[in-house]
N, C-alpha and C positions, 0 to 999 in steps of 0.2 A: 751192322748199319754199312753202307755203301761206303766204300773208299774213293776219295775224290781225288782228279789229277789236277793238283795247283802246282804253281810253280815252287821248286824245293826251297827257295830263299824264305819262304814262309814259314819253314818248319825250323826247328832249332835242335842244337845237340845236346840240351839239357832239358829243357821243359817238355819236349816231345817224349824224351825217354821217361821222364817222370810219369807222364800220363799213361804210357804203355805199361810201366811196372804196376801202376794202380788199377788199371783195367783188368791185367793179368789175375789180380788179387781179388777183384770185386767186379765180375761179368756181370752182375745183376743190377749193380749201381745201388746197393742197400746201405753203404758205408760212405757217409757224408763228412767224415772227419778229414782234418786239414791233413798235408803231406808236410812233414819235417824233414828239411834238408839243413843237417848239423854240419857247418863248416869249422866248427871250433871256436873261433873267435868271433862269429855270427851265424846265428841261426835264421834260416826262413820258413814261415810257415806259409804254405803255398795252399790256395784253393784246392778242394776236390775237383769241382769243375769249373773251367772257365775257357775264355778263348774262342776260337772258329766254332760256330754251331752248323748244323747240318744245313741250313739256310744259307749262311755264309760261305761256306766251303762250295756248295751248289752254283751260286752266283759267281764266284770267282772262276770256278771251273768252265762255265759257260762264256764268260768274258774274254778269257784268254783263248778259248776256241774259237771266238767269233774274229779275233785278231788273226790267228793262225789261217785260218779258211779264207780270210777277205785280205790279202795283202797289197790289192790296188784299188780298194774301194774306201770311201770315207765312212768312219764307224763313229756313232754318236751314242752316248749314253742321255737318257732322259735327265739325270741329275746323278749325284754322287752314287757309286754303287753301293757302298755301305759308308758307315760314319766312321771311318778312320783315315786320316790324313795320309798315311804312308801309302795304303793302297789305292787310294785315288790318284796320289800324285805319281805312282807307277804306271797306271793305265792312261793317265795324260802323256808320259814320256812313251808309251808305246802308240801314240797317235791317236786316241780317242779323244772326243770333243764333248763337252756337257751342253745339253740344250736348255737345260734351266739350272737354276741354282735351287738350293734345298727348299726355299719358301714357294717356289713354282714360278719365281720370275724369269722371263724368256731370255736367253743369253744370245741363242742362235734364232732367226726368224725361220718361221715354218715353211716360208717361202723359199727359203735356201737349201732345203732337202728335196732330195728327189726319190724316185723309185728304185733307183740304182744303188741308193746307199744303204747302209746297215743301222739298225737304231735297237740298243739293248735296253730292255726294261730292267730298271734295278731291284734288289731284293725287297724293297719295301712294296714293291707293285707299282701302278699306277691308277688313274681315275678312268671311269668308263669313256668320258669325253676326250681324253687323249689318246686312248686306244682307239676311237673311232677316227680321230684325226690321223693317226699313222695310218690305217687301214685306207683312208680316202688319198693319201699320198701313193699308196700301192704298195706299201711295205707290209710284209708278212710279220702280224705281232708276235706269234707264239714261237718262231723260228731261235730267237734269242732272248726269250721272256725267263728273267731269273727269279721271279717273284717266290717268294719263300713260300714252300708247301703249306706250312703252319698259317701263314697269312692268309692262303687261299681257303684254308679250313675255316678261318672265321667268316670269310665271305658267302661259303656255302651255307654256313650255318645262319647265317644272317638271312639268306635267301630262303631256307625252308621257313625260319620264323615269319617272313613276310607273307608267305604262303599260307601261313595258318593264322594270318591276320594280328600277329603280333608286332609292337613298336619295338626297334631295337635301340638299345640304350648303348653308346658306345663310350667305354672308359678309355680316353687317350688325351694325348696333347694336340689341340686343336689345329696348329699350324705344322704338325710333323707328316712327311709324306705318306707313311703308312695310314695314318687317321684319315688324311683328305681322300685316300684310295679306298679304305674301308668305308667311309661315308657314303662315297660316290656308289660303289657296288651295292651298297646295302639299300640305298635309296630307289635302285630300280625295281624292288619289290615289296620295300617295307618302308613306313614311315621312320624317320631315323632322328636321333638327338645325340650330341657330344657332350659329355660331362669329364671335367678334367681331374677331379677328385671329390673326396667325401664330402667337402663343404658345399660343392655344386649340386650334389647328389641329395644332400639334406633339403636345398630350396627346391628342386626339382620334386622331392617328397611332398612338398607343402601344397603345390599346385595338384598333384595326386590327390592327396587328402581333403583338399578345399580350403585349406588354410589361409593360402594365397590366392587372390582374385585373379580369374583367367585372363583379364585383359593386362596385367602386368607381364604376362609370360613371354610375349615377344621382345619387349624391351629388355627382360632379364637374361635371355638366350640368345639374342641377337640373331645373327645369321647362322648359328650352329644347328639348325634343325632343318627338316624337310620342307620343300615348298608346300603351301597349304596345309600345312600342321594345325591340326584342330586339336588342343589339350584335352577338351573335354571329352572328345572321343579316342583320340589316339594315345591317352595315356591309361587307358582302362585295361590293355593285355600288354605286357611288357617281357622283354628279355635282355639280359646283358652280356655282351661281348666285348673283348678289349683290344687296343693297340698290343701286339704280342710281347712289347718290349717294357711295358708298365710294371710295376710292383705287383706281383701275384697277390700278396696278402692285402692290398688295397683295391684292388678289383673283387676280391672277396669279400671284404668289408662293404664295398658298395652293394655288392649283391645281396648279402644277408640283409643290409639295412632296408633296402627296396622290398626283399622279402616280406619283412615284418609289417612294412607300410601295407603292403596288399594283404597280407594276410588279417590286419586289424580291418581292412574295409571290405573285404569280401568273405572272410571265414575260412577256416581250416578244411571245411568239406568243398569247397569251390576252387582253392586256390590255385590248383593245377589247369584251371580254364583261365587263368589271369595272369600266371608267371611261369614263364618256360625256365626249365633246368638247362642252363648252359655251360656247365663246369667244363666240358669236354673241348671246350675252344682255348684254354689255357696252354701256351706254349711249353713243352717238355724242358727246353734249354733254359729257358726264362727260370722255370721252377727250380732245374737242378743248380742253375748259378746262384740264385738267391737262396736256396737252402744250404749250399755249398758256404755262401756267406754268413749266414746266421751261425753257422757253426765255427767260424773263424771268431765269433763275438767271444766263445767260448776260452779261448787261449789266453795267456798273459803275453802280451806284446807291447813294445816301446813305442812303435809307430807301425803306420800302415800305408802302402802305397799301391794305387789302383791305376793300371795303365789302360789308356784308350783315347778315341776321339771325344773332344770337348762337346761336340755336339751329339754324342750317343746317348740315347735314352737309357738303355740298358746299363751302360757303365755308371751313367750317372747315378741310378739307383742304389748300385752296389756301393758307390761312395757314400750316399746318405745312411746305408745300413752301416757301414763300419765307423762312421763318424759318431755314431751314437756312444762308442766307447773310446776309440782311439783318435789320436792325431792323425787325420788321414790326408793324404796328398795325391791329387789327381794329376797325371802327368800323360803326355801323349807319347814319349819315348824317351830314351837315355840322355838324350841331349839335353833335357831340361834339368838333369843332376851336374852341377858345375864341380870344378877342381877345386874351388874355394870352400866345399862344403856347403855351399847354398842349393837351393832347388827352386824353379819356376814351376809353379803349380797353378791349376785353374780352382777359384774358388766358387762353388755352386751358388754362393749366398749372393755374392756381387756381380757373379758373371765375368769376372776379371781375373786375368793372369797376374799372380802374386808372385813376388820374389820372397823366399824365406832364407834369410842368412843361418848359417851354421847347423842346418838340419842334422847334418851326419857329425858335427864336430865332437860330440861326446861318444861316438862309435856305439850307438845303440846295440844291445847284444841280441835282441830279439824282433824281426821284422816281418810283418804281414805282407805279402805279395800276391795280387790277382789282377786280373784284366776283363775287360768286356766282350762280348761276344764277337765283335768286329776286329779283335785285335790279333795281330800275328802272333804264334807263340815265339817266333825269333825276335821280335821286339821285346817281349818279356824276358828272354834270354839276356839281352843285351842289357836291360835295366839291372838284371840280378848280378852280371859281371861287372857293371860300373860300380854297383856299390861294392862289390866284394874287393875293388881295387884299393878300396880305402883302409882294408882290413889286413893287417901283416900276418904272415903265418897262417892261412886259411888251408884247410885241407882240400887235397886234388878233388875235383869233380868225380873222376872214375871211382874214387873211394866212397864218396858221399853214396853216390847211385848204388854201387855194389852194396853197401850197408843198408839202403832203401829195400833193395831187392831181397835181400836175405832177412830183413825183419821180419817178426811174425806179424 
């Protein structure tokens, strides 16, 4: 796999070495068991796969290259590069300005941007409408386009589905940048509709089967379907794609459910004409990270800590998985761990920052540690080191890593 040129301060003296050791022992990525770092007084179970993925490193490399190549120009990002506060703050410090917020609300008017300026398209991609707007200003869209290749793969699959007269069912969060972009690109060649979860899928299925009257369709799905969408016609042939950071297991559940509905309606002998096989659109990094997290559920641990941006979809799903078994704390960086043993963490249910007192006061012996795909290894490193500072007489890092390297 390509090695990207990203700022060295995003890498780390501990986690990056752990990844290299595991990679050397498991080149084909068949072993998803956690890494055990035994520091004596505390043990960390580290997910096999986590942190920067291909798409994120690609986006970071292109963004910093844009900064280096254009020292005297105004450089804009359409919105956050990735959903990590540290990375976005660093880009802002380098002089980059955001044109929109993550919901698509305009911050900088298009009228202020000229053809001599630079625009970076973030890893989530953007809509066809915004691409055309950038072109109309006279700025080259492709020059600093950091759209993840796996997001583009979903767009290409959606285009092919449309050419074959399938309607595209998009599993995603309706206001997420990637889902908005995917819907826009899919819409060019295919009728499209967004479902956020299995419950919405079951409602959609009732329109397919005829259990719900067609005249209720528009009020049920509101603005999350193509213009001139005709459910009587456009739900006869379907294929499922997803926002690449969604739970792969949930996308599969949605796909399997709709397959059964179409199977009952059209019969096994005709199903290929009405339901498209789209399993090849699932993101490898999302799959690897989520599978690795599933394996973390097999260990005995006292608490789990997941590091990442609070608006990061892929990170929130890792938190959801670990919360099935462990008291799980979702933090953005080491500064959320306080010297009085308390922790500030993001509660997914309330969507609020919560202060948990004494979370380390009993010095738990076994701690799970992981991060989202947009979180730098260096941030995870600092979290690990901050936690270790509470423990007396921990083994030296070099000794622990040497033991890991020598282990069978």
